[in-house]
C-alpha positions in Angstrom: -23.7 -23.2 -32.6 -24.0 -26.9 -33.2 -21.2 -29.0 -34.7 -22.1 -32.2 -36.4 -19.4 -34.9 -36.5 -17.8 -36.1 -39.7 -19.7 -39.4 -39.5 -22.9 -37.5 -38.8 -23.5 -39.6 -35.7 -22.8 -37.0 -33.0 -23.5 -33.4 -32.4 -21.7 -31.0 -30.1 -23.0 -27.8 -28.6 -20.4 -25.1 -29.0 -21.8 -23.2 -25.9 -20.8 -26.2 -23.8 -17.4 -26.8 -25.4 -14.4 -26.1 -23.2 -11.9 -26.5 -26.0 -11.8 -27.3 -29.8 -8.5 -28.2 -31.3 -6.8 -30.1 -34.1 -4.0 -32.5 -33.4 -2.6 -36.0 -33.9 -5.0 -38.8 -33.1 -2.8 -41.7 -34.2 0.4 -41.9 -36.3 -0.7 -40.5 -39.7 -4.2 -39.6 -38.5 -5.2 -36.1 -37.3 -8.4 -35.0 -35.9 -10.7 -32.3 -34.6 -11.1 -32.7 -30.9 -13.9 -31.2 -28.8 -13.6 -31.2 -25.0 -16.7 -30.7 -22.9 -17.4 -31.7 -19.3 -13.8 -33.0 -19.0 -14.6 -35.6 -21.8 -12.6 -35.5 -25.1 -14.4 -36.5 -28.3 -13.1 -36.6 -31.9 -15.4 -34.9 -34.4 -13.5 -35.8 -37.5 -10.3 -37.6 -38.6 -8.0 -36.7 -41.5 -4.7 -38.1 -43.0 -3.1 -34.6 -43.1 -2.6 -32.1 -40.3 -3.2 -29.3 -42.8 -6.7 -30.7 -43.5 -7.6 -30.7 -39.8 -6.2 -27.2 -39.5 -8.4 -26.0 -42.4 -11.5 -27.5 -40.8 -10.7 -25.8 -37.5 -10.3 -22.5 -39.3 -13.7 -23.0 -40.9 -15.3 -23.6 -37.5 -13.7 -20.4 -36.2 -15.0 -18.4 -39.2 -18.5 -19.9 -39.0 -18.7 -19.2 -35.2 -17.4 -15.7 -35.6 -19.8 -14.8 -38.5 -22.9 -16.4 -36.9 -25.9 -14.3 -36.0 -26.3 -14.1 -32.2 -29.3 -16.1 -30.9 -29.7 -17.8 -34.3 -29.1 -21.5 -34.6 -26.0 -22.2 -36.7 -25.0 -25.8 -37.7 -21.5 -26.6 -38.8 -20.9 -29.9 -40.5 -17.4 -31.4 -40.2 -16.4 -32.1 -43.8 -16.3 -35.7 -44.8 -13.6 -35.4 -47.4 -10.2 -33.9 -46.9 -10.0 -30.3 -48.1 
C-alpha cells in the first residue's frame, strides 16, 4: 500500500514502514508519523489529536481491507475530520 502525504508531495511505501503512529508534533499540532529506515517523516499535521487518531484508524482499515497483491493508495486527508 502507498500512503500519499497530506501536502501531496511525498509518498510512503507501507511495506517498508517500520512504524506508523499519531502523536504531538509541536504544542497544539498533532501528526501522522511514518518511520522507515530509521528516518521519521510526518505525513500530515492536524490541530486536534482526535483528528490524527481518526486518520490513523482509516489507514489501518484501508490496509486491513486491501486486496493482496493489488496496489492500494491511501491519501492523508487535507482537512480535519
